[in-house]
C-alpha positions in Angstrom: 45.6 180.8 -170.3 47.4 179.0 -167.5 44.5 176.6 -166.9 44.3 175.8 -170.6 48.1 175.2 -170.9 48.0 173.1 -167.7 45.2 170.9 -169.0 46.9 170.5 -172.4 50.3 169.7 -171.1 49.0 167.1 -168.6 47.3 165.4 -171.6 50.5 165.8 -173.7 52.6 164.2 -170.9 50.3 161.2 -170.5 49.6 160.7 -174.2 53.2 160.7 -175.2 54.4 158.8 -172.1 56.8 161.8 -172.0 58.3 161.6 -175.5 57.0 160.6 -178.9 59.0 160.9 -182.1 57.8 160.0 -185.5 60.1 160.0 -188.6 58.4 159.6 -192.0 59.6 159.6 -195.6 57.5 159.9 -198.7 58.3 158.7 -202.2 57.4 159.6 -205.8 55.6 156.2 -206.2 53.0 157.4 -203.7 54.2 155.2 -200.8 55.6 156.2 -197.5 57.7 154.8 -194.6 57.5 155.6 -190.9 59.2 154.8 -187.7 57.6 155.9 -184.4 59.0 155.6 -180.9 57.2 156.4 -177.6 59.2 156.4 -174.4 58.7 156.9 -170.7 61.0 158.9 -168.5 62.0 157.6 -165.1 59.2 159.3 -163.2 56.4 158.2 -165.6 57.9 154.7 -165.8 57.7 154.4 -162.0 54.1 155.5 -162.0 52.9 153.1 -164.7 51.0 150.2 -163.3 51.8 146.7 -164.5 49.0 144.2 -165.0 49.3 141.0 -163.0 51.5 140.3 -160.1 54.8 142.1 -159.5 56.9 138.9 -160.2 55.4 138.6 -163.7 54.4 142.1 -165.0 52.4 142.2 -168.2 51.6 144.7 -170.9 48.4 144.3 -173.0 48.1 140.8 -171.7 51.6 139.7 -172.6 54.4 139.1 -170.0 56.9 141.9 -170.3 59.7 139.4 -170.4 58.1 137.9 -173.6 57.8 141.2 -175.5 60.1 141.4 -178.5 63.2 143.5 -178.0 64.1 143.5 -181.7 62.0 144.5 -184.7 59.3 141.8 -185.1 56.2 141.9 -187.3 52.8 142.0 -185.5 52.0 138.8 -187.4 55.0 136.9 -186.0 54.3 138.4 -182.6 50.7 137.1 -182.7 51.9 133.7 -183.8 54.4 133.5 -181.0 51.6 134.4 -178.5 49.1 131.9 -180.0 46.7 134.8 -180.7 44.4 133.1 -183.1 41.7 135.7 -182.9 44.0 138.4 -184.3 44.7 136.2 -187.4 41.1 135.6 -188.5 40.7 138.5 -190.8 42.6 138.4 -194.0 43.1 142.2 -194.4 44.2 142.4 -190.8 46.8 139.7 -191.3 48.2 141.5 -194.3 48.6 144.7 -192.3 50.2 142.8 -189.4 52.8 141.5 -191.8 53.7 145.0 -192.8 53.9 146.6 -189.3 56.9 145.8 -187.1 57.2 146.5 -183.4 59.9 146.3 -180.7 59.8 147.1 -177.0 62.2 148.8 -174.7 62.4 146.6 -171.6 64.9 147.3 -168.9 65.1 145.4 -165.6 61.8 143.7 -166.6 60.1 147.1 -166.8 58.3 148.5 -169.8 60.0 151.7 -170.8 58.7 152.3 -174.3 58.1 150.9 -177.7 58.7 151.5 -181.4 56.6 150.9 -184.6 57.7 151.0 -188.2 56.3 150.4 -191.6 58.0 150.5 -195.0 56.7 151.7 -198.4 53.1 151.8 -197.3 50.1 153.0 -199.2 48.0 155.9 -198.0 45.4 153.6 -196.4 48.1 151.4 -194.8 49.7 154.5 -193.4 46.4 155.6 -191.7 45.9 152.0 -190.4 49.5 152.2 -189.1 48.6 155.2 -187.0 45.4 153.5 -185.7 47.5 150.5 -184.7 49.8 152.7 -182.7 46.8 154.1 -180.9 45.5 150.7 -180.0 48.9 149.9 -178.3 49.0 153.1 -176.4 48.8 152.8 -172.5 46.1 155.5 -172.4 43.9 153.9 -175.1 41.5 152.3 -172.7 41.3 155.5 -170.6 40.7 158.2 -173.2 40.4 157.1 -176.8 39.8 160.7 -178.1 43.0 162.1 -176.5 45.0 159.0 -177.6 43.9 159.6 -181.2 45.1 163.2 -180.9 48.7 162.0 -180.3 48.8 160.3 -183.8 46.6 162.9 -185.6 49.5 164.3 -187.7 50.4 160.8 -188.9 47.0 160.4 -190.7 48.3 162.1 -193.8 47.2 162.1 -197.5 50.0 161.6 -200.0 49.6 161.4 -203.8 53.3 161.5 -204.8 53.3 165.3 -205.3 51.7 166.8 -202.3 51.4 165.8 -198.6 48.4 167.0 -196.7 49.1 167.0 -192.9 46.1 167.3 -190.5 47.6 169.2 -187.6 44.1 169.7 -186.2 43.5 171.7 -183.0 46.5 170.2 -181.2 46.8 173.5 -179.4 43.7 175.7 -179.1 44.4 179.4 -179.1 43.3 180.8 -175.7 41.6 183.7 -177.5 39.2 181.2 -179.1 38.4 179.4 -175.9 35.5 180.8 -174.0 36.4 178.8 -170.9 39.9 180.3 -170.7 40.4 182.7 -167.8 43.3 185.1 -167.4 45.0 183.9 -164.2 48.6 184.8 -164.9 48.7 187.1 -161.9 47.2 184.5 -159.6 49.1 181.8 -157.8 48.4 178.3 -159.2 49.8 175.5 -157.0 48.8 172.8 -159.5 50.5 174.6 -162.4 53.7 175.1 -160.4 53.7 171.5 -159.3 53.4 170.2 -162.9 56.1 172.5 -164.1 58.5 171.4 -161.4 57.7 167.7 -161.9 58.4 167.7 -165.6 60.9 170.5 -166.0 63.7 168.2 -167.0 61.5 165.4 -168.6 61.8 166.6 -172.2 58.1 165.9 -172.8 57.2 166.4 -176.5 55.6 165.1 -179.6 57.8 165.4 -182.7 56.8 164.6 -186.3 59.4 164.8 -189.1 58.3 164.5 -192.7 61.1 163.8 -195.3 60.6 163.6 -199.1 62.5 161.8 -201.8 62.2 164.9 -204.0 62.8 168.5 -203.0 60.1 170.6 -201.5 58.5 173.1 -203.9 56.3 175.1 -201.7 54.3 174.9 -198.4 50.7 176.0 -198.0 49.6 176.7 -194.4 51.4 177.9 -191.4 51.7 177.0 -187.7 53.9 178.3 -184.9 55.2 174.8 -184.3 55.7 173.8 -187.9 58.9 174.6 -189.8 61.0 173.7 -192.8 64.2 171.9 -191.8 65.9 171.7 -195.2 65.0 171.2 -198.9 63.7 167.7 -198.2 62.3 167.9 -194.6 59.6 169.6 -192.5 58.9 169.2 -188.8 56.0 169.7 -186.5 56.8 169.7 -182.7 54.8 170.2 -179.6 57.1 170.9 -176.7 56.0 170.8 -173.1 58.3 173.5 -171.7 57.6 175.8 -174.7 53.9 175.6 -173.8 54.7 176.4 -170.2 56.8 179.4 -171.2 53.9 180.6 -173.4 51.6 180.4 -170.5 53.9 182.4 -168.2 54.4 185.1 -170.9 50.6 185.3 -171.7 51.4 184.4 -175.4 49.0 183.1 -177.9 49.5 181.5 -181.3 50.3 183.8 -184.2 50.0 181.1 -186.9 47.5 178.3 -186.3 46.4 176.6 -189.5 44.8 173.2 -188.8 46.1 171.7 -192.1 49.5 172.2 -193.8 50.1 171.0 -197.4 53.6 170.3 -198.6 54.2 170.3 -202.4 57.3 168.6 -203.9 59.0 169.0 -207.3 
């Protein structure tokens, strides 16, 4: 159990750059809006390597000092950077005009970034999630794990029901043949990771809000809950996973898909 949780939480910490929060809202006209922010804590920010020389650090080929601090469309950002290659495809250009981005830069250091899209169609919503993946610091290292961090954004919405693909974001140890019970054995790596990130608030949080009231929910997951009559939430929390490991706990509810129906 401990080995599994250690591997999962290491991936979670890197994939979210400590903390990822996505807030979405879905409307009766079958559109949806979303705002996503990914941040780095002090420790992870100090570990992130900048491209280029130290006097002019860059991110994805752009000087950090030139990244937009205020909401800017990807289209305007590409124009400002003279990125003609990004503007060749008509469909791509239309998507870039819909998606806005801003960066958190402090003392010329990259500390996080946000994306948002307003009143998007189902296809545009999925393309929005893929765009976030492409900007992720880990995208060039592990594409599969990067896709996992936005899995629950790739939803299906028809104006009356939202299908949320939670996927196997947390495998149940009972279903994992490679999991070994080592709770009674000392594990230096586990203890080091726990100490390093104990106060880092590492987590992935998805909030789904609806214009109309929620009628019913099909599917259950230990980390999925109804917040109020218009909102549900799915949250993976690093310290909660560590506590599960220490107590030898497994998931009680683990549906890979949850469907929310509205009135």
